[in-house]
C-alpha positions in Angstrom: -5.7 -21.9 -88.9 -5.2 -25.0 -86.8 -7.9 -26.8 -84.8 -7.2 -25.2 -81.5 -10.7 -24.6 -80.2 -10.6 -26.5 -77.0 -10.5 -26.0 -73.2 -10.2 -22.6 -71.7 -9.2 -20.9 -75.0 -12.4 -22.2 -76.5 -14.5 -20.7 -73.7 -12.9 -17.2 -74.1 -13.3 -17.4 -77.9 -17.0 -18.3 -77.6 -17.6 -15.4 -75.2 -15.9 -13.2 -77.8 -18.0 -14.7 -80.6 -21.3 -14.0 -78.9 -20.2 -10.5 -77.8 -19.7 -9.7 -81.5 -22.7 -11.7 -82.7 -24.9 -9.8 -85.1 -28.5 -10.9 -84.5 -30.7 -10.9 -87.6 -34.4 -11.2 -88.4 -36.6 -10.7 -85.4 -34.2 -9.0 -82.9 -36.4 -7.3 -80.3 -35.4 -3.7 -79.8 -34.3 -2.8 -76.3 -35.4 0.8 -76.3 -39.0 0.3 -77.2 -41.7 -2.3 -77.7 -44.5 -1.6 -80.1 -48.0 -2.8 -79.3 -51.4 -2.3 -80.7 -51.6 1.1 -79.1 -48.3 2.2 -80.5 -45.1 2.4 -78.5 -45.2 1.6 -74.8 -42.7 1.8 -72.0 -39.9 -0.7 -71.8 -40.3 -3.5 -69.3 -38.3 -3.5 -66.0 -36.8 -6.8 -67.2 -35.0 -7.7 -70.4 -35.9 -11.3 -69.7 -38.6 -12.8 -67.5 -39.7 -16.4 -67.0 -42.9 -17.3 -65.1 -44.1 -20.7 -64.0 -41.6 -22.7 -66.1 -42.1 -26.5 -65.8 -40.1 -29.0 -67.9 -40.8 -32.7 -67.7 -38.7 -35.6 -69.1 -39.9 -39.2 -68.9 -40.3 -39.9 -65.2 -38.5 -36.7 -64.1 -39.7 -33.2 -63.5 -36.6 -31.3 -64.3 -38.1 -27.9 -63.6 -41.1 -27.3 -61.4 -42.8 -23.9 -61.6 -39.6 -21.9 -61.6 -39.3 -18.1 -62.2 -36.5 -15.8 -63.1 -36.0 -12.1 -63.9 -33.0 -10.4 -65.6 -32.6 -6.6 -65.6 -30.9 -4.5 -68.3 -27.1 -4.5 -67.9 -27.2 -6.9 -64.9 -25.0 -9.8 -64.0 -27.4 -12.2 -62.3 -25.9 -15.3 -60.7 -27.8 -18.6 -60.9 -26.7 -21.1 -58.2 -27.7 -24.5 -57.0 -26.4 -28.0 -56.4 -25.8 -30.4 -59.2 -29.2 -31.6 -60.4 -31.0 -28.5 -59.3 -32.2 -27.7 -62.8 -29.8 -25.0 -63.9 -28.7 -26.5 -67.2 -32.2 -27.5 -68.2 -33.3 -23.9 -67.4 -30.7 -22.5 -69.7 -31.8 -24.8 -72.5 -35.4 -23.6 -72.1 -34.2 -20.0 -72.4 -32.2 -20.8 -75.5 -34.9 -22.8 -77.2 -33.1 -26.2 -76.9 -36.0 -27.5 -74.7 -39.6 -26.5 -74.8 -41.3 -26.1 -71.4 -44.6 -27.9 -70.8 -45.8 -25.0 -68.8 -44.9 -21.4 -68.2 -44.2 -18.2 -70.2 -41.1 -16.3 -71.3 -40.9 -12.5 -72.0 -38.3 -10.3 -73.6 -38.8 -6.7 -72.6 -42.4 -7.5 -71.7 -43.2 -9.1 -75.0 -44.1 -12.8 -74.8 -41.9 -15.1 -76.9 -42.1 -18.7 -77.9 -38.8 -20.0 -79.3 -39.1 -23.0 -81.6 -35.4 -23.7 -81.5 -31.9 -22.3 -80.7 -31.9 -20.2 -83.9 -34.9 -18.2 -82.7 -33.1 -17.4 -79.4 -30.0 -16.3 -81.4 -32.1 -14.1 -83.6 -33.6 -12.5 -80.5 -30.1 -11.7 -79.2 -29.7 -14.5 -76.6 -26.5 -16.5 -76.6 -25.2 -19.2 -74.3 -21.7 -20.6 -73.7 -22.2 -24.0 -72.0 -19.9 -25.6 -69.5 -18.7 -28.1 -72.1 -18.7 -26.0 -75.3 -19.4 -27.9 -78.5 -16.8 -27.5 -81.2 -16.0 -29.4 -84.3 -12.4 -30.6 -84.1 -12.2 -31.2 -87.9 -13.0 -27.5 -88.6 -10.9 -24.4 -88.2 -11.2 -21.9 -85.5 -12.9 -19.5 -87.9 -15.4 -22.1 -89.0 -16.2 -23.0 -85.4 -16.7 -19.3 -84.5 -19.1 -18.6 -87.4 -20.9 -21.9 -87.3 -24.6 -21.0 -87.8 -24.1 -17.4 -88.9 -21.5 -17.5 -91.6 -20.6 -14.4 -93.5 -22.3 -14.8 -96.9 -22.4 -12.5 -99.9 -23.8 -13.2 -103.3 -24.7 -16.7 -102.0 -21.0 -17.5 -101.3 -19.3 -17.9 -97.9 -16.7 -15.2 -97.5 -13.8 -17.3 -96.2 -11.2 -14.5 -96.2 -13.4 -12.1 -94.3 -14.3 -14.8 -91.8 -10.6 -15.6 -91.2 -9.9 -12.0 -90.7 -12.7 -11.5 -88.2 -11.7 -14.7 -86.3 -8.2 -13.3 -86.0 -9.6 -10.1 -84.7 -11.7 -11.8 -82.1 -8.7 -13.9 -80.9 -6.6 -10.8 -80.7 -9.2 -9.1 -78.6 -9.2 -11.7 -75.9 -7.4 -9.2 -73.7 -10.7 -7.3 -73.6 -9.5 -4.0 -75.0 -12.8 -3.1 -76.6 -15.9 -5.2 -77.0 -18.6 -4.6 -79.5 -21.7 -6.1 -78.0 -24.4 -7.1 -80.3 -25.8 -10.0 -78.3 -28.0 -8.5 -75.6 -28.2 -11.5 -73.2 -25.3 -13.9 -72.7 -25.5 -17.0 -70.5 -22.2 -18.3 -69.1 -22.4 -21.8 -67.6 -19.6 -22.5 -65.1 -17.0 -20.5 -67.0 -14.4 -20.5 -64.2 -14.5 -24.2 -63.4 -11.2 -25.0 -65.2 -9.6 -21.6 -64.9 -6.7 -20.4 -62.7 -7.1 -17.3 -60.5 -5.3 -15.1 -63.2 -7.5 -16.6 -65.9 -10.6 -16.0 -63.8 -9.6 -12.3 -63.4 -9.3 -12.1 -67.2 -12.8 -13.5 -67.6 -14.0 -11.0 -64.9 -12.6 -8.2 -67.0 -14.5 -9.5 -70.1 -17.7 -9.7 -68.2 -17.2 -6.2 -66.8 -16.8 -4.8 -70.3 -19.9 -6.6 -71.5 -21.9 -5.2 -68.6 -20.6 -1.6 -69.3 -21.9 -2.0 -72.8 -25.4 -2.8 -71.6 -25.3 -6.6 -72.0 -27.3 -8.6 -69.5 -25.5 -11.8 -68.2 -26.7 -14.9 -66.5 -23.7 -16.3 -64.7 -23.9 -19.9 -63.4 -21.2 -20.9 -61.0 -20.4 -22.9 -57.9 -17.8 -20.4 -56.8 -19.0 -17.8 -54.2 -16.1 -15.5 -55.2 -17.5 -15.4 -58.8 -20.9 -14.3 -57.4 -19.4 -11.6 -55.1 -17.1 -10.3 -57.7 -19.6 -9.9 -60.6 -23.2 -10.3 -59.7 -25.7 -7.9 -58.1 -28.4 -10.5 -57.6 -28.4 -14.3 -57.2 -31.3 -16.7 -57.8 -31.2 -20.2 -56.2 -32.7 -23.4 -57.5 -33.0 -26.6 -55.4 -34.5 -29.9 -56.5 -35.9 -28.4 -59.7 -37.7 -25.7 -57.8 -37.2 -21.9 -57.4 -36.1 -21.0 -53.9 -35.6 -17.3 -54.1 -33.8 -14.3 -55.5 -31.5 -12.3 -53.2 -29.3 -9.2 -53.4 -25.7 -10.3 -53.3 -24.7 -7.7 -50.8 -27.6 -8.7 -48.6 -27.2 -12.5 -48.1 -24.6 -14.3 -46.1 -22.7 -17.4 -47.1 -24.6 -19.4 -44.5 -28.0 -18.3 -45.7 -27.0 -18.9 -49.4 -25.8 -22.4 -48.5 -29.0 -23.1 -46.6 -31.0 -22.0 -49.6 -29.0 -24.3 -51.9 -29.0 -27.4 -49.8 -32.2 -27.0 -47.7 -30.5 -27.2 -44.3 -27.9 -25.4 -42.2 -24.4 -26.8 -42.5 -22.3 -25.9 -39.5 -19.2 -27.8 -40.8 -18.8 -27.4 -44.5 -16.1 -30.0 -44.8 -16.3 -32.4 -41.8 -13.3 -34.6 -41.5 -14.1 -37.9 -39.9 -11.4 -39.6 -37.7 -10.4 -42.7 -39.6 -7.6 -45.0 -38.6 -5.5 -45.7 -41.7 -4.9 -49.3 -42.7 -2.3 -51.0 -44.7 -0.7 -49.6 -47.8 -3.0 -50.4 -50.8 -1.3 -48.7 -53.7 2.2 -47.4 -54.2 3.5 -45.6 -57.3 7.3 -45.3 -57.7 9.1 -43.0 -60.2 6.3 -43.2 -62.8 7.1 -41.3 -66.0 5.6 -40.9 -69.5 7.5 -38.7 -71.9 5.8 -35.4 -72.6 3.2 -35.9 -69.9 4.7 -36.5 -66.5 8.0 -37.4 -64.9 9.2 -39.2 -61.8 5.8 -39.3 -60.0 5.7 -41.2 -56.7 3.0 -41.5 -54.0 1.2 -44.1 -51.9 -2.4 -44.7 -50.6 -3.4 -46.5 -47.5 -6.7 -48.2 -46.7 -9.2 -45.5 -45.6 -7.1 -42.7 -46.9 -8.0 -40.0 -49.5 -5.0 -38.7 -51.4 -5.4 -35.6 -53.6 -3.5 -34.8 -56.8 -3.4 -31.1 -57.4 -2.0 -28.8 -60.0 -2.9 -26.5 -62.9 -4.7 -27.7 -66.0 -2.2 -29.6 -68.1 0.0 -30.5 -65.2 -0.4 -34.2 -65.9 -2.7 -35.3 -63.0 -5.2 -37.0 -65.3 -2.5 -38.6 -67.4 -0.9 -40.2 -64.3 -4.1 -41.9 -63.3 -4.7 -43.0 -66.8 -1.3 -44.7 -66.7 -2.1 -46.3 -63.4 -5.4 -47.7 -64.8 -4.0 -49.1 -68.0 -5.5 -46.6 -70.4 -1.9 -45.5 -71.4 1.5 -47.1 -70.9 4.1 -45.4 -68.7 7.7 -45.4 -70.0 9.2 -45.9 -66.6 8.2 -46.6 -63.1 6.5 -49.3 -61.0 3.0 -49.8 -59.6 2.5 -51.9 -56.5 -0.9 -53.1 -55.3 -1.1 -54.4 -51.7 2.7 -54.7 -51.7 3.0 -56.7 -54.9 4.2 -55.2 -58.2 1.6 -55.3 -60.9 1.6 -54.7 -64.6 -1.7 -53.2 -65.7 -2.1 -53.1 -69.4 -5.8 -52.4 -69.9 -8.7 -50.7 -67.9 -10.4 -54.1 -67.6 -7.3 -55.5 -65.8 -7.4 -52.5 -63.5 -11.0 -53.2 -62.7 -10.4 -56.9 -62.0 -7.8 -55.8 -59.5 -10.3 -53.3 -57.9 -9.0 -50.1 -59.4 -11.7 -47.9 -60.8 -11.3 -44.6 -62.7 -14.1 -42.1 -62.9 -12.9 -40.0 -65.9 -12.7 -36.3 -66.0 -15.3 -36.0 -68.9 -17.9 -38.6 -68.0 -20.0 -37.8 -71.1 -17.2 -38.5 -73.6 -15.1 -41.0 -71.7 -17.4 -42.7 -69.3 -20.5 -43.4 -71.4 -21.4 -44.9 -74.8 -23.8 -42.2 -75.7 -25.5 -44.2 -78.5 -26.5 -46.9 -76.0 -29.3 -46.8 -73.5 -28.9 -46.6 -69.7 -29.2 -50.3 -69.1 -26.4 -51.2 -71.6 -24.1 -48.6 -70.1 -24.7 -49.7 -66.5 -24.1 -53.4 -67.3 -21.1 -52.8 -69.6 -18.4 -53.3 -66.8 -19.9 -56.7 -65.9 -20.9 -58.0 -69.3 -18.0 -60.4 -69.4 -19.0 -61.9 -66.1 -22.6 -62.3 -67.2 -21.5 -63.9 -70.4 -19.5 -66.6 -68.6 -22.4 -67.3 -66.3 -24.8 -68.1 -69.1 
């Protein structure tokens, strides 16, 4: 198998992986909970968090938040960037440990020491930027952490067969659901409408099989299509939980941003200035062909298209990350030849990359070194 676990295919495969995941060890039964007095009634919620507070140095990422998930429910979690949604997921899955608060599975208090504990309890998460290992095969990525082992040996043939089966079932014919809680973090962010519908079908199948799903999204259509309830976080705090069919867009936006927004996308009247950038017949074999556009001072020009259409590649060529095969670039009316990103920056052209974590930061460096990296040459010459 080739290393094809990336992008949207990776997301669908990971959902499939967790829908077939066979939890081991301390899986909490969903039909009964045993206490000192014998069996007792199942909790109203399969997952409940109370008073969760998570603190990083100088930052309170979660402040006394709460959340309840019902059996077989699709529960949307919404909020602006920085509201605390991702940190909250990582508390649920054992990646982060909260300083305060309690978590319950079917009424039984749990304390996960790490992600493995959450997996064994039947909780799985597919993050917005799924982690894969490009040097490993699809099968190895799918079974990472729960390889099929018999007689102390990894069963490669069986794993490859199972991986092929999962990939073949991406049309959602029949899902065997062993994970009881699945968290989906922005799954439709890079999907087309048709691909989103395919994902909706997968989620519907999971729900029919009794799986509870936490669905994080910025798209209202995702919430209305799938969820029965929505919980809103704002500024690291719990704002409220609402029935989807009982809250309006305006009220939901107000809960998310803390104020009424009468004009969602106000367009200020700006008088356009002189032409600042002009691209003529730019081409790069295999990526884009004969692209032309211009940008004036004070103007916002959007590049749109499906994933893989070449939008990012065009801008990388303009900014000197790659070299175009044909075409010209004009800056303030003069033709320029930009060979490196540093040359682009010197001319006042800045690119914020699509994946800021991988392409915009040196993750092994601290904040200070990353912030000063673009001006380090200037500082060096000034010494």
